[in-house]
Structures are given as C-alpha cells and as structure tokens.
N, C-alpha and C positions, 0 to 999 in steps of 0.2 A: 458810248459815244466819245470820240476823241477829237478835240479841236486842233486844227492844223495851222490856221493862220488867224490873225486878228489885225484889223486896221480901223482907224477912225475916219469916217467920211465927214463931209460938211453937215451942218445942222445937228451936230452931236450924235450922229448915228454910228454905232459900232457894228461892224460887219465881221462875223467869224465863220470861216469855213470849217466843216467837220466831216468826219467819216463815221458811219454807223454800220458795222458789219459789212464793210467794203462798199457801202452805199454813200456817195458824196452828197453833201447838203450845205446849206448856208443859213445862218441865223443873223437877224438884224435886231438890235435893241437900242434903247437910249441910255439904259443904266441908271435912270433916275428913280423910278418908282416901280413896285411890282406891277406887271402889265399882263393883261389877257393876251392870248396867243392867236394869231391868224396864220393858218397854213396856206401857202401860196401854191396852187396847182399849176401845171403847165403841160404841154404835149410831149415833152421829152427833149433832150439835148440842152442840159443845164447851162453850159457855156454859151451856146448860141442864143438861148433865151434870156441870158443875163441882162442885156440892155433893156428888155421889156419888163423883166422882173424887178429891177432896181427901183424904178419910179413907183411901182406898186408897193414895194417894201418901205420906201421912204414915206409914202403917204400913210401907211399903217403906223409907223413909228411916230410921225407928226401928230397923229390922233390918239396917241397913248397906248399903242399896242406893241407887242413884239411880233415879228414876222419870220417865218422860216419856210424852207422848201427842201425837197430831196429830189434826186434823179430818179426817173422812172426806169423800170426794167427794160433793158434793151436800148436805153437812151445814152447819149454821150459816149463815154468810154466803157460802159457796161457791156457785157457779152451780148451779141446779137442773137436773135432767134431766126433761124432759117424759115420756119413756118410762118412767123409774123411778116418777114420780108416778102414771102410769096403771096400771102393774103393781102398785103398792102398793094402790091403790084396788080393783083387780080381786081381789087376794089377800084383802083384808078381806071383800069381797062373797062370794067363793067359800067362805071359811071359815064365814061366817055361814049360807050355804046348804047346807053340807055337800057341796060339789062337789069334784072332783079339782083339785089345785093344782100338780102337778108342772111343767106348762108355764109357769104364771105365776111360780113360784119361779125357774125358769131365766131368765126375762126380767128379773126383779128383781135377782137375786143375782149371776149370772155377770158382767154388765158391771161391777158394783161391785167384785167380786174382781179382775177384770183390771186395773182402774185403781188400786185401793187398795194392793195388795201392792207394786208398784214404788215407790209413795210411801213406804210403811213402810220399804222397803229403803234409799231415799235418805235418809230421816230417820235410820236406823241408821248409815249412813256418816257423817253430819254429827255425830251425838251422840257416837259413839265417838272423834271427833277433839277433843271438849271436854276440857280438862285436868281430871283427877280422875274421869273415867268410863272404865271398862274392861269387858272381857268377863269371864266368859261372860254371855250375855244371856238373859233370860226374857221370856215374853209372857203377859199376864194379861187375861182377859176378852175383850170385843169381840164382833163379829159372828163366829159360829162358822166360817162358810165362809171368811172372810178369814184367820182364824187357821190353818185347815187348810192353805190354799195357802202361807201364809208359813212355817209349820213344815215343809212338804214341800220348799220350794225354798231356804230360807235357812239355811246351815250354821252361822251364828253364834247361832241360837236353840238353847239347850241344854235348856230345859225350858219347859213351858207349863201354865198354869192356865186352863181353858176353861169357859165357861158355855154349856151346851147349851140355850140359850133362843131360838134363831132357826132358821129353815128352812135346810137344806143341799140343794142340787141333787143328785139321785141320781147324776148324771154325775161328781160329785166324790168318790164313794166310793173310786175307784181311787187318788186322791190321798191320801185318809185312810189307805189301806193302806201308803203310802210314808212316813208319819209314824212315826218310830221313837224319838223323844226321850221322856223321862219325861213323863207327863201326869197332871194332877189335874183331874177333870171334875166340875162341879156341875150338877145337874138339879133343877129345881123340879117336883115330881110333878103339881101341879095347875095348871101354867102354861096359862092359857086361850088364849094366842096361839101355842102351840107344839104340835108333833106328838110326843107322848111316845115312841111306838114308833120314829119316825124317829130321835130322839135316841139311843135305845138301840141302834139299828142302826148309827149312826155310831160310837158308842163301841166296838161289837163290831168294826167295820172297821179301827180304828186298828191299825197294825202294831207299836206300842210293846210291849216286854216288860214295862215298868213302867207300868201305867195303873190309876188308881183312880177309881171313880165314887162320889160322895156324892149320894144322892137324898134330898131333904127335902120334907115336905109344905108346901103353900102355893103362892101364885101367883107371877107373874113377878118381882116386886120383893120377895118375902118371904124371901130368902136369910138364914138365921139368922146372927146376929152372930158366933157361935162359929166359923163357917167361916173367918173371917179368921185364927184361930190356926192351923188346919190349913194354910191357904195360905202363911202366913209360914214355917212349919216346912218345907213343901215346897220353897220357894225357898232357904231357908238350906241345906238338905241338898244341893241340886243346883247352886247358884251360888256357895256359899262354901266 
C-alpha cells in the first residue's frame, strides 16, 4: 500500500488517499489513539461517492474509529467489464418490463463478489499494518452481496451495518446463513430499484443471533439522518 496524498480536515480528521495494487482507496483517522477500523462499502465510483462517504467517515472518526474504503472492480477509473455493463443494462430492462431477473442478477453480481472480496481482504491486511489502526473491524454499507461474502469468510469482521438496497443472487442465501456476527440492516421500503421481498428474505436467512432490521419509508437515497445515530451506537457497542 502506497499513500499518495494527505490532508487535515476539520475536527482533526486526517484523510489519506492510497493505492493498493492499482486499487485506489481512502483512509480517515484522528491520529490520537489506536482505533478499531470500519470499512466503508459503496456501490462503486469512489470519486462520485465521495460526498456521501465523507460524512460517514467523519462520523466514524468522531466515535473513535478509523474508516477506510477502496474502489470496486469496474468502478471509477478501474477497467470496465463488458459483461457487467451488458448485465446491468439487461437488469434495468427486465425490471422495467416486470420480467424475471434471477439469471441476470447472477451474471452481474457473482463475478463482482468473486473479485471484490479478495481485494477487501488484501486492503484489510494492509490497513491493519498501519500504525494507530487495530481490530476489531466493522463493515458498513456497500453492495449487499459483497458484504455477505466478506462477513462469511473474513473472521476479522466483528460486526456489520448493511444496506439492503441491491440485488442478492439466490445462490448466496446459503452464505448468508453462515454469517453469525451482529448485524444492523437498513431497508428503504419504497426503493424503486430493489426487490423488497428479496431483501426481507435475505435478512431472514442471516444466521446471526443478533440482527436488527430498520425499515424506513422512502426511496433508495432517502435513508433518514437519524439512522446515523443508531449506526454509531451499534459499532461502539461491538467494536469498542
């Protein structure tokens, strides 16, 4: 991992951009005490997502954590996948026409999960070697299927805040049953681009003894601001 920029933001937050094997990422810390790490997931396009990621990162740092994220395969300036672009277009068309989407979701999501999860694990290796960053580790947000696989295979993830706002291949339900860490799941009830029943079925499949679902009215980007308070308390309870 190579740090490429460093700047100090307000509230004593230090933001450092880095590159890990040609994968761009960002790390936010306070630099005061050793801090548990929260990995911030997102749907891709790190630069475009930055205005939404920054408040989440600042909230993490304010509550005594370090926060970090990386770019997804095919996102931002990373090489595009023609197969993924075709599947994404097919998914939009099928949703609009009310057609079955399971086969298209498999084509779109499973290759992304297979590639993204090892990259998150490599980033975790590198980030935990940075002075001032320690475990336990939390995961927040992101593509739900990626978070499911990561939580199922990565023992260093101790708790996860998940956004049930993306399609999950039904073949991954067995992986969801192997997820046993504490979970806090957010669902936007009127999300026009998501399958509400599928999201509820995924939540039901999780094997965690502690799992909480917060369902709010509104579309995909309408998560109420007060949910940040619940999220912060969740991570304080399980990571500190």
